[in-house]
C-alpha positions in Angstrom: 105.8 123.9 141.6 106.6 120.1 142.5 105.4 117.8 145.3 107.4 113.9 144.2 105.3 111.2 145.7 106.6 108.3 145.3 105.2 104.7 145.9 106.7 102.3 143.8 104.2 99.4 143.7 105.9 96.8 141.8 107.8 94.4 143.4 111.8 94.3 142.6 113.0 90.9 143.4 116.7 91.2 142.1 118.8 89.5 140.7 118.2 85.8 141.7 120.1 84.4 144.7 121.2 81.8 141.9 123.6 84.3 140.2 124.8 86.6 143.6 125.2 83.7 146.1 128.8 83.2 144.0 129.7 86.9 143.7 128.9 87.3 147.5 130.0 84.4 149.2 132.1 82.0 147.5 131.2 79.2 145.4 128.3 77.5 147.1 128.0 73.9 147.3 124.2 73.6 147.0 124.1 75.0 143.6 122.5 72.6 141.6 120.0 71.4 144.2 117.2 73.6 143.6 115.3 73.1 140.9 114.9 76.2 138.3 112.7 75.4 136.0 111.0 78.8 136.2 113.4 81.2 138.4 110.7 83.6 138.0 108.5 81.7 140.2 111.3 81.0 143.0 110.8 84.2 145.5 111.7 82.4 148.1 114.7 80.7 146.8 116.1 84.0 145.8 115.1 85.6 148.8 117.3 82.4 150.3 119.9 83.4 148.6 120.1 86.9 148.0 122.6 89.0 150.7 122.4 92.5 151.6 125.1 94.7 149.5 128.6 94.7 150.8 131.4 97.7 151.4 133.7 97.5 148.5 135.4 100.7 149.4 136.1 100.6 152.8 140.0 101.2 152.9 139.4 104.3 151.7 137.6 105.8 153.6 134.3 106.6 152.0 131.6 107.7 154.0 128.8 105.0 153.6 125.3 106.2 152.0 122.9 103.7 151.4 119.9 105.0 149.1 116.7 103.6 147.8 115.5 104.2 144.4 112.7 106.3 146.1 115.7 108.1 147.7 117.5 109.1 144.3 113.9 110.0 142.5 112.7 112.1 145.7 116.6 114.3 146.3 116.6 114.2 141.9 113.2 116.6 141.6 113.9 118.8 144.6 117.5 119.0 143.6 118.8 119.0 139.8 119.5 122.3 138.4 118.6 121.3 135.2 115.3 120.8 136.8 115.1 123.9 138.9 116.7 125.8 135.7 113.1 124.4 133.9 110.7 125.1 136.8 110.9 128.5 136.5 109.9 128.3 133.2 105.9 127.9 133.6 105.9 131.2 135.8 107.4 133.2 133.4 105.0 132.4 130.8 102.2 133.1 133.1 104.1 136.5 133.5 103.7 136.8 130.3 99.8 135.9 129.9 99.5 138.7 132.6 100.9 141.2 130.7 99.2 140.2 127.4 96.0 140.3 129.6 97.1 143.9 131.0 96.5 145.6 127.5 92.7 145.7 128.4 93.2 147.1 131.8 92.0 150.8 132.6 94.6 153.6 132.2 94.0 156.8 134.1 95.9 159.5 132.4 96.5 163.2 132.6 98.4 166.0 131.8 99.9 169.3 132.4 100.0 172.4 129.9 101.5 175.8 130.4 101.2 179.0 127.3 102.4 181.8 128.5 103.2 184.4 125.7 104.4 187.9 125.9 105.0 189.8 122.4 104.0 192.9 121.4 100.5 193.6 119.7 100.4 193.8 116.1 96.5 194.0 116.5 95.1 196.9 113.7 91.7 197.1 116.4 93.3 198.2 119.8 95.1 201.0 118.0 94.6 205.0 118.7 95.5 208.4 116.2 97.6 211.0 117.5 98.0 214.1 115.8 102.2 215.3 115.2 103.7 218.0 113.7 106.4 218.0 110.8 108.6 220.5 108.6 105.7 219.8 106.0 102.4 220.4 108.1 100.3 218.3 110.3 100.4 214.6 110.4 98.1 211.4 111.9 99.7 208.3 113.2 98.5 205.4 114.7 100.0 203.4 117.4 98.5 200.9 119.7 96.8 201.6 122.3 99.4 199.1 124.2 102.3 198.3 122.6 102.6 194.7 124.0 100.4 191.6 124.4 100.9 189.4 127.0 98.4 185.7 127.9 98.8 183.1 130.8 96.7 180.1 129.3 97.2 177.4 131.7 95.1 173.6 130.5 94.9 170.7 132.7 93.3 167.2 132.2 92.4 163.7 133.9 90.9 161.0 132.5 90.5 157.0 132.0 91.5 154.9 128.8 90.1 151.4 128.1 90.6 149.1 125.2 87.9 147.0 124.6 87.8 143.5 123.6 86.0 144.5 120.2 89.0 146.6 119.6 87.8 149.6 120.3 89.1 152.4 123.1 87.2 154.1 125.2 88.6 157.4 126.7 87.2 159.7 129.0 88.4 162.9 130.0 87.8 165.9 132.4 89.9 169.3 130.9 89.9 172.4 133.2 91.4 175.7 130.9 92.0 178.9 132.5 93.0 181.9 130.5 94.0 185.5 130.9 95.2 188.5 128.5 95.8 191.4 128.6 93.7 192.2 125.6 90.2 193.8 125.8 87.0 193.0 124.9 86.9 189.7 126.7 83.3 189.3 128.2 85.5 186.9 131.4 89.3 187.4 132.0 90.2 185.5 133.7 88.0 182.6 131.9 87.7 179.6 133.7 86.4 176.5 131.5 86.0 172.7 132.1 84.9 170.4 129.6 84.0 166.8 129.7 85.7 165.1 126.7 83.9 161.3 125.4 86.1 159.6 123.3 85.3 156.2 121.1 87.5 154.6 118.4 86.1 151.9 116.7 87.9 150.2 113.7 85.8 148.3 111.3 87.6 146.1 109.6 91.5 145.9 110.5 91.8 145.1 114.3 87.8 144.6 114.7 87.1 141.3 116.4 87.4 139.9 120.2 89.3 136.9 118.2 92.0 139.6 117.0 92.0 141.6 119.9 92.6 138.6 122.3 95.1 136.9 120.1 98.4 137.6 122.5 96.2 136.3 124.9 95.5 133.2 123.7 98.9 132.4 122.3 100.4 133.8 126.2 98.2 130.7 127.4 99.2 128.4 124.9 102.7 128.8 125.7 102.1 128.7 129.1 100.7 125.4 128.4 103.2 124.3 126.2 106.1 125.1 129.4 104.6 123.1 131.6 104.6 120.9 129.2 108.6 121.0 128.5 108.5 121.0 132.0 107.1 117.5 132.3 109.5 116.4 129.3 112.8 117.3 132.2 110.7 115.5 134.7 110.6 112.4 132.8 114.2 112.8 131.1 115.3 113.4 135.1 113.8 110.6 136.3 114.4 108.1 133.7 118.1 109.0 134.3 118.1 108.6 137.5 116.9 105.2 137.7 119.5 103.8 134.7 122.1 105.4 136.8 120.9 103.8 139.8 120.3 100.1 138.2 124.0 100.3 136.3 125.7 101.4 139.7 124.1 98.3 141.2 125.0 96.3 138.4 128.6 97.5 138.2 129.1 96.8 142.0 127.6 93.2 141.6 129.5 92.8 138.5 133.2 93.8 141.0 131.5 90.8 143.5 131.4 88.4 140.8 134.9 89.6 139.9 136.9 89.2 143.4 135.4 85.7 143.8 137.1 84.6 140.7 140.3 86.7 142.0 139.9 84.7 145.2 139.4 81.2 143.7 142.7 81.4 140.9 144.7 82.7 143.3 143.0 79.8 145.7 144.2 77.6 142.5 147.4 78.7 142.1 148.7 77.8 145.4 147.5 74.5 144.9 148.9 74.2 141.5 152.7 75.5 142.6 152.0 72.3 145.3 151.6 70.0 142.0 154.4 71.4 140.1 156.9 68.8 140.9 154.3 66.5 139.9 151.7 67.1 137.2 151.4 70.4 137.0 152.8 71.5 134.1 154.2 75.7 133.0 151.4 75.7 130.5 148.6 75.0 133.2 150.5 77.1 135.9 151.3 79.9 133.2 147.7 80.2 131.7 146.3 80.1 135.3 148.9 83.1 136.4 146.9 84.6 132.5 143.6 83.9 134.6 144.6 85.9 137.8 146.3 88.7 136.4 142.8 89.4 134.2 140.7 88.9 137.1 142.9 91.7 138.7 142.6 93.9 135.6 138.8 93.3 135.3 138.3 94.3 139.3 139.9 97.4 138.7 137.9 98.0 135.8 134.8 97.0 137.5 135.7 98.8 140.2 136.4 102.1 138.3 132.8 101.7 136.4 131.8 101.6 139.8 133.0 105.0 140.7 131.8 106.6 136.9 128.2 105.4 137.8 128.2 106.6 141.5 129.2 110.0 140.3 126.7 110.3 137.1 124.0 109.2 140.2 125.4 112.1 142.2 125.6 114.6 138.9 122.1 113.1 137.7 121.0 113.8 141.7 122.4 117.5 142.2 122.2 117.1 146.0 123.6 119.9 148.3 124.4 117.1 150.9 126.0 115.0 148.0 128.4 116.5 146.5 130.7 114.3 143.7 133.7 116.0 145.2 133.1 114.2 148.5 134.1 110.2 149.4 131.3 108.7 149.1 129.8 105.1 148.6 126.3 104.5 147.4 124.9 101.7 148.6 121.7 100.7 146.3 118.9 99.1 148.4 116.3 98.4 146.0 116.1 94.7 144.3 115.4 94.4 140.2 112.4 93.9 139.3 111.9 90.2 137.9 107.9 90.9 137.0 106.9 90.4 133.0 105.2 93.3 132.1 102.8 93.1 129.0 102.2 96.3 127.0 100.4 95.6 124.0 101.9 97.8 120.9 99.0 98.8 119.8 97.8 100.0 122.6 101.1 101.5 123.9 101.1 103.7 121.1 97.8 105.3 121.4 98.6 105.9 125.2 101.5 107.2 123.7 100.0 109.8 121.4 97.3 110.8 123.9 100.1 111.5 127.0 103.3 112.6 125.3 103.6 115.5 126.3 106.2 116.4 122.6 102.4 116.2 120.9 100.6 118.1 123.3 102.5 121.3 123.0 103.5 120.8 119.6 99.7 120.9 119.1 100.0 124.0 121.5 102.5 125.0 118.6 99.8 124.7 115.9 97.3 126.0 117.8 99.3 129.3 118.2 100.3 129.3 114.7 96.4 129.2 114.0 96.0 132.3 116.0 98.9 133.7 113.9 97.2 133.1 110.1 93.9 134.8 111.6 95.5 137.7 112.4 97.7 137.8 109.8 94.2 137.9 107.6 92.7 140.4 109.7 95.7 142.5 108.8 94.9 143.0 105.0 92.5 144.3 105.4 92.1 148.5 105.5 91.9 150.6 108.1 88.5 151.8 108.6 87.9 153.5 112.1 84.5 154.8 113.4 85.8 158.0 115.6 83.1 159.4 117.9 83.5 162.5 120.1 81.3 164.2 122.6 82.0 166.9 124.7 79.8 169.0 128.0 81.4 172.3 128.5 81.0 175.3 130.8 83.1 178.4 131.0 82.7 181.4 133.5 84.8 183.5 135.5 85.4 181.7 138.9 86.7 177.5 139.3 83.1 177.1 141.4 80.9 179.5 138.5 82.3 177.0 135.7 81.7 174.0 136.8 78.2 174.7 137.5 77.8 176.4 133.6 79.1 172.9 132.5 76.1 170.9 133.7 73.1 173.8 133.7 73.9 175.2 130.0 73.6 172.0 127.9 75.9 173.0 125.8 77.1 169.5 124.4 79.1 169.4 121.0 78.8 165.8 119.1 81.6 165.3 116.5 81.1 161.7 114.5 83.8 161.1 111.3 85.4 157.9 109.5 89.6 157.5 109.6 90.5 155.3 106.5 93.5 153.7 106.0 95.2 151.0 103.5 99.0 150.7 102.4 99.6 151.1 98.3 99.8 146.9 97.0 99.8 146.1 101.3 102.8 143.6 100.9 103.6 143.9 104.4 100.4 142.1 105.5 100.4 139.7 102.7 104.0 139.3 103.3 103.3 138.6 106.9 100.3 136.3 106.0 102.6 134.0 103.5 105.2 133.5 106.7 102.3 132.5 109.2 100.9 130.2 106.7 104.1 129.1 106.1 104.9 128.4 109.8 101.3 126.7 110.9 102.2 124.2 107.7 105.8 123.7 109.4 104.4 122.9 112.9 101.7 120.9 111.2 104.7 118.3 109.6 106.6 118.6 113.1 103.5 116.9 114.4 104.0 114.2 112.3 107.4 113.5 112.3 107.0 113.4 116.5 104.6 111.1 115.9 106.4 108.8 114.0 109.6 109.6 116.3 106.9 108.4 119.2 105.8 105.1 117.1 109.7 104.3 116.6 110.1 104.9 120.4 107.4 102.6 121.5 108.7 100.1 119.0 112.2 100.0 119.8 111.8 100.1 124.0 108.5 97.2 123.9 110.5 95.0 121.2 113.8 95.7 124.2 111.4 95.2 127.0 109.7 92.1 125.6 113.1 90.4 124.4 115.1 91.2 127.2 112.9 89.2 129.1 113.0 86.4 127.3 116.5 87.1 127.5 116.6 86.8 131.2 115.6 83.2 131.3 117.9 81.6 129.4 121.0 83.7 130.9 119.9 82.4 134.1 119.3 78.7 132.6 122.5 79.3 131.3 124.3 80.3 134.8 122.5 77.5 136.5 123.9 75.0 134.1 127.4 76.6 134.5 126.9 76.3 138.3 126.2 72.8 138.1 129.1 71.8 136.4 131.4 73.7 139.0 128.9 72.2 141.4 130.1 68.4 140.2 133.5 69.8 140.3 133.3 70.9 144.4 131.7 67.0 144.7 134.7 65.2 143.1 136.6 67.3 145.1 135.4 67.0 148.6 135.3 62.6 147.4 138.3 62.5 145.9 141.8 62.0 147.8 143.9 62.8 145.2 143.4 65.7 142.5 145.2 66.3 140.0 146.4 69.8 138.0 144.3 68.9 135.2 141.7 68.3 137.5 141.9 72.0 139.2 142.7 73.8 136.0 139.6 72.1 134.3 138.0 73.0 137.5 138.8 76.6 137.2 138.0 76.8 133.9 135.1 75.8 134.6 134.6 78.8 137.1 135.5 81.4 135.2 132.8 80.7 132.7 130.7 80.9 135.6 131.7 84.0 136.5 131.0 85.4 132.2 127.7 84.0 132.8 126.8 85.5 136.4 127.5 88.9 134.7 125.3 88.3 132.0 123.0 87.2 133.9 123.3 90.7 136.1 123.2 92.7 133.5 120.3 91.3 131.7 118.2 92.1 134.2 119.8 95.7 134.6 119.2 96.2 131.0 115.7 95.1 132.0 114.6 97.3 134.2 116.1 99.5 132.2 113.8 98.5 129.5 110.8 98.7 132.0 112.0 102.3 132.3 112.2 103.4 128.7 108.9 101.3 127.7 106.8 103.5 130.4 109.3 107.0 128.6 108.5 106.0 125.2 104.5 105.9 126.5 104.9 109.4 128.4 103.6 107.8 131.2 107.0 107.3 133.5 105.8 109.7 135.8 103.3 108.3 136.2 104.3 104.4 137.0 107.0 106.1 139.8 104.5 108.5 140.8 105.3 111.3 140.2 103.5 114.8 140.4 103.6 117.8 139.3 101.5 120.0 141.9 98.5 123.0 140.0 99.1 126.0 140.3 95.9 127.9 142.5 93.2 128.2 140.8 93.7 132.4 141.0 97.1 132.3 139.5 96.0 129.4 136.5 95.1 131.5 133.3 
């Protein structure tokens, strides 16, 4: 049912190397040499500083798995259990459509009935008079000619019945009767009779009309379309979840590198301070350095734990049997986050969302279904008045063949026409059903208004997050750049000066600590921006198009 084809056309220029160089390879001596007036235009510098992701858990014997964002989305669309569950809903709803349409299928029916009678004959016409002698004289008594009556009556029928869209029921059946009895005076004994019986019952008020009789089909088709929209909702939710988990994992891995680098620099500084303990390294400076080391260790541990947790969240959203959560994996994201500006007009984005959000489309179908129920309930208020017509063509003889011939030769045609009327006194059930259906229709209309308001808020919030996070990236990058310039100045002075004091080492380490904080903030901001991109397209209902994920259509012969 689903064939995900994903083609990322938007450039993915990740976290500027100006943020990653420290995390990946120690302090860069050339950190202040580049001009960062417009960091978003420095693709060449980003590529210069960017280094491929490195392993973090090699010592744990974890198996390395490199995944791109496209790989993750494809695996999730194919294996996510929640997607698999809801993927069956359209097929189930389509079966309901077929079931509703089957109400108009022709029905072949047949019956057989055997009536065997054996009883005392009480018919006065089949008697004889008998004279007997009694003590009082001669008396005439009446006795049955045959004291018992026996008969065999066999009836068979075979026919077709079909319901029409107008509500009428048409039935045509061929009946065969074989009758034999012990009574005298029958013209044919046994007697064979064929009858072709045609019956029409057409409602004139209640249950009349194509719309009323096809209401269940139209409602089932709406349910089918609703299930497809709900499937799309789940697809969008899953894609958004996978992408968010992917970028969060990338962030936590970079965070580990930043804290590991900070820990290494703190330990190096501690060694130098220990060497100057007898000179100018006070106990306070050494204590602050030890505190920083322990805090850096705690940050590394916490960041590594966050990596494993986010990795498990990603694996859980994938549900890939080839990557079970219980396995020992190290997932290494291969994509670069996007720094490209996404300019979306709020008014246009809202209009797109109201046109394309599956929640709105599904709710409009719910309103249509509720309207169908109201129309049916109105029809059920009417009294039942049915026109009933029947025509019989019959023929009887002493044998099967001759009876069949007589059916068509003697023009023995019978007609019956009548009206059937029915009206519940008070008609409370139908009135209650109409009231209920009208309330449900109003309820669905209000629910649509609620969805539209929620979507408007969703679009506004997501676009604000997108725009302000993009602006925040520039500030975060420049803050890291400024702090990097401070660190670079300390490094240049350290290389140039022959004597380095403990106070200088302490101030340099403080600058490195501040730079680590700025780096984490910048990396986190870029991650938030990429998550905001996903959320913006999700809010507009176009995330599948953004990711180029297509839901396969049903074959024409299967679609309702």
